[in-house]
N, C-alpha and C positions, 0 to 999 in steps of 0.2 A: 499590428493587430493580433490579439491573442487567438489561439486556436480554440474552438469550442470543446475540444477534448482535453484541454489544460484545466484541471479542476482545482479549486481552492479547498482548504479544510472546511470552510463553512458550507460549501456545496456537496461535500462528501459525508459529513457527519450524520445528518438525518437519514439519508438513503442507506448508509451503512448500518445504522442502528435498526432500520426497518427491514434489513436483509434484502435490499434492492440492488446492492452492489456486491461483487466478489472482489475483495481487495487482495491483491497479490504483492507481497513484499519480496523484492528481489535481492535483498542484502544477504550477507553470509550468515550461517547458523549462529555464530557467536554474537553477532550484532543483534540478531532477532531475539536470541535468548535473553540478552541483557535488558532490552526494552523493545516494545512492539505496540502497534495500534491494536486495540481490541477488535477481534474478528478477522485480522489479517491471516492469510495463508502464506507459508514460506515456499517460494520457488526460486532458489538461488540463481542469479543471472549467469554465473560461471558454469552451471550444469543444466540449466533448464532447456527443455525442448519445447518450443512454442506450441506445437500441436498437442502436447500433453496437457495443456491448460484448456479445460473444457468449460464453456459457458452453458447455460441452460436456455439461452435464447430470450430470456426475460430480464435477467439481471445484467447490469453493466459491469464489465471487467475493468478494473482500475488498478494500475501498477503504481507502486511506491517504493522508495528507498530512503536513504538518509538525507540526500540533498536534491534529488530529482535527476541527477545525471544518469544513473544506471536505469532508473525507471523509464526515462524518456527513450533510451536505447531499447529496453525490453518491449515497450509498448509499440515502437516502430517496427521492430523485428517480428513481434507477434502479428501485427496487422499485415505485414508483407508476406509472412509465411502461411497465414491461415485465411486471409481475405476477410476476416471479421473485424468489426469495429472495436475499439477499446479507448480508454482514457488513461491519464496519469495525473498524480497529485503533484502540482507545481510546488517546488520547494521541499518536497518530501517530509520526512519526520521532523526535521528542524523547524519548518514552518508550522507543521501540525502542533508541535509543542508550544511554539511561540503564540499560537492562537488559543492556548489552554485547552486543547482537545484531549480526550482521555487516552492514556497509555497504561500499559502494565510494565512494571520495572522491577528488577531484582535488586533489593537492598544489598550492597556489597558487604555490609557489616553483619547483618542477620541472615542473609541469603533467603529472605522471605519475599514473596511476590507482593508488590504494593500497587495500588491504583493511584494514578496521578491525573490531574486535570479534572475538567467537569465530567459529569456522567450523563 
């Protein structure tokens, strides 16, 4: 049975757009720079201190990475270290893109930022 804290792109999109979620991307800076989910904040798993991630008590903290391996680890570490609830995006950025959710991406040819997916 799935954990209620395992979120899908469809359950994250509208709350993220409405600023009801704090989306934490735990990938490395180079990964984040090349493509990212609109509104995500970078807190690299390799250097993040869980207690440095502050929620406001009203928005849900959701962790994501490329495939959900690092975000699952980050979300579990965050909850164990802080005692606060959090969630994570199942399948990460790969599943997000497969669901045609919006991302920003740098075009390698033009080096321009492009919007991809639905808005």
